N, C-alpha and C positions, 0 to 999 in steps of 0.2 A: 536737469531735473530728475527726481526719483520717479521712475516709471514702474514702481511696484504695483502689480495688478490687485488693487484693493480699494474699498471705499464706495463712494456714490458714483455710479455710472449712469449717464442719462440715455434712456431709450429715445433718441431724438426724433422729432418730426421731420418730414421732408417738405419744405415749403414749395408750393406751386403757384404759378401765376393764374390769372382768371381763366385762361384757356386750358388749364391743367398741365401746362408744360413746366418743366423743372425751373425753379427760381434759384439760380446759383448764387446771386448776390444776397438773396434772402437767407440762404443756407449759411453763408459766411457771417451774416449779422447774428443769426441764432447761435452759431458756434462761438463767436466772440462773447456774446451775452452770457452763455453758460460758463465759459471759462472765467469770466470776470466775477461770476457769482460763487466761485470756489469749488465747482464740482471736480471730482478726481479723474473722471474718464468719460469718454463719449462712445455711444453705440449707435452709429448711423445705419440706416437701412434695415432696421428690425421691424417688428409688427407695427409699432406706433409710427414708424417711418414708411409704412405702406409698401414694404418690399414686394408683396404679392401683386401689386399694381404696377411695378416697375419692370422695364425690360432689363435684360442682362447688362447691356451697355449703360443703362441709366443707373443701375445699382453700382456699377464700377465708378461712374462719374460722381455720384453722391459721396462715395468714399474718398475719391481724389480731392474733391472740393473741401470736404471736412478736414482732411489731413493738411491741405495747404493753409486753410484758415486757422487751424489749431497751432501750427508752427511748433510742434513738439512740446507745447506747454502742458499738455495732459496726454495720457495714453488713449489710443483709439482702438476699439475692438470692432473689427469688420464682421458684419453678419453675412455668412456665405451659405446658409442652409437652402435646400432646394428639394424638389420631389425626387429627382434622380441623383445618384452618386456622381454621375458624369458631370452634371452641371455644378454640383457643390464643389467638386475637386477643381474644376476650371476656375470658379470664383475664388476659391482658396488660393490658388497659385497666383492669380492676378492681384489679389489683395496683398499677398506677401510682397510681390514685386513693387506694388505701389507704396509700401512702407508702413502698413498696419503693424501695430504692436502685438496684437493677438487676434484670434478668430473665434467666432461662435457660430454654431450651425443648429438651426431648429430641426427637430425630427422631420422626416418626410411626412407630407400631409396628403389628403385625398386617398392615397393608398393606405393599406394597413400592414406595414411590415412586421414580420415576426421579430422576436428579440434577437435571434441569430442574425437576421438581415440588418437589424439596427446596429448590432455590434460591428458588422462588416462595414456599414456605412461610415461610422465614426473612425474605424481603423483605417479605412482607405483615405479619408480626409486627412487624418493625422500623419499618415505615412507620406502624403504628397507634399508636406511643408515642414519647415523647421520651427515655425512659430508655436506658441501655446495655443491649444485648441480647447474650446469649451462646448459642451452640449447645451442646447436650449430646449428645455421641456416646457411646452405650453399645451398640455393635453386638452384644455378647454377649447382650443381652436383647431388642434390637429386630430384629436381623438386617439393619439398614439401614446401609450404609456411609456415612461422612462424609469423603470424600477431601479432602486439603489443597487441591487445585485448586478444588473447589467452595467450601470455606470462604474461600479467598482471593478468589474472585469475589464472594461476598456482601460480604466486608469492604470491597472496593473500591467496591461499588455502594450500600451502605447505611452512611452515616456513623456511625450509632449501633450498628451491629453490631460489637462491640468485643472479642469473646473467645470462648473455647471451654472447656468441661469435657470433656476427652478421657479416657474410661474404657476405651479400647480395649486398653490394656496394650501397645500397639505404640510403642516409644520412637522408632523411625524416623519413624513418622507424626507423632508429637508434635514432633519436630525440624523436620519439613517444614512444619507449621503456622507455626512461628516464622520459617522461611526465606522462605516465600512470601507471608505476610500483611504488611500495611503496618506501618511502625514504630508501636510503642505497642500492638499487638495483644496481648491478655492470654490466655496459654495456661495453663490450670490442669490439672494431671494429676488424673485421677479414680481412679487405681489406687494404693492406699496403699503398695504395695511399691516404688513408683518415685518417691516424693517427692524423695529425695536426688538421684537421677539426673536427674529433670526440672528441678530447680532448677539443676543444673550446666549443663544445656543452655540455660538462660536463661528457664525457665518463670517465670510470675508467682506461682505458689503451687500449692495443692492443694485440691480439694474432697474431703474425707475422711470416711468413715463411722466409722473406728476412733477418730477424735477425739471421738466421743461418750463413749468409754470411757477413752481415754488421751490426752486433749488435750495434756498436758504433753510427751509424746514428739513429737507432730506439730509443735507450736509450737517445740519445742526444735530439731528438724531445720531448720526455716526460719530460726530465729534464728542457729544455728551457721553455716549457709551464708552468711548475710548478714554475719556477723562474720569470715568467712574461716577458721573452724575446721572444716575438712573432716573431720578425724579424729573429732571429736565428733559431727558430723552423721552420718557413716557408722555410728558406734557406736549412735546413737539409732535410725537406720533398721533396724539389725539387731535391736534390741530390739522394734521395732514389728512387724517382719515376722511373727512367730508369731501375733500378734493378728489380722492380716489373713488368714493361712492358716487360722485357726480358723473362718472363715466357712463352711468345708466341713463343720463338725460338725452342721449342721442346715439346714433349708430357709430360704433367704433370705426375709425379713430378720430371722429370729428370733434368731440368735446374738448380735447386738449388743444386742437388747432383753433377752435373758437375762443378758448381761454387766452391763448397767446395773442390773438387778434385784440382782445380786450386790454391786454397789456401793452399794445402798440407795437408788437413784434410781427415780422412777416411770417405768415403761415399759409394763407390762401385756402382754397377749398380742398376737400379730399377728392380723390378721383372717383367719378361716378361708377356705380350707382349710389354711392354714399352721398347723401345730401346734407344741407345745412340744418342747424337746430331750429326748432320752432321758436317763436317770440317768447312763449311761456317758459320753455326750457332755457332760453338765453337769459331771461330775467333771474331764474333760479340759480344759474351758474354764476352770474354776476354777484349775487348775494353770497354764495359760497366763497368766492374769491375775496370779497370784502371781509368776510368773517375770518378768513385765513391770513389776512394782512397783505394779500398780494396786490390789491387795489387800494390806493390811498387818495 
């Protein structure tokens, strides 16, 4: 298969059993479902995958199960970000040994690293492995900015630092990553409402949580833009938008897990303190999914 790092990458959920233990068989089912629906890549153990609620060994196990279930049919980007460089490097080395195709690392969170410290964090991760490494900017959850100037500096100095997942929702910043970074730099948008716009700016693709639920819409946007059918791409983006906006119906990341349950897919609860949706929110979510064509 062509493992070119591009297209629609799913920010996968991590299925749990009722007691909040890892549901490995459920993870295999979800992996196979997503591949069958035509996604280009998988991103296990990210924010939608509740990495912050997993132990280090659980994060590794989620990756191993995903890789085994994927059977090299699509590329797998392992999320290895952590608060400390020490843990991120350890996760990166373990992910490379497990057979991941690429790595992504969220900026450290809770602490507030300077841009020089952020530079060193990514340089140390990149130098520890030979795989492509991407930054993961999610300032809304980390509070840590990832300016294009810093990204470009790392990209110039680390040959295998080759991309970014930008979940800032700032399209100007996304465009600046493309303008300042070396040719071939892969910019993936992490805000599902901006897939169409990001692709028109020259983005490489999207890392999307809604693709757990409506992979056809996300893949359709990418395929339509690639075919030059911008009208179709925009129409699909408009259908996808309410699914992304529905994230506000509950505490992240429960809405996507509830939606997958409605589709008959294994998801289970989120790890507490995140709780289930209210009955009112569940009814609204069901309507959103029906309108998007996910429920028939």
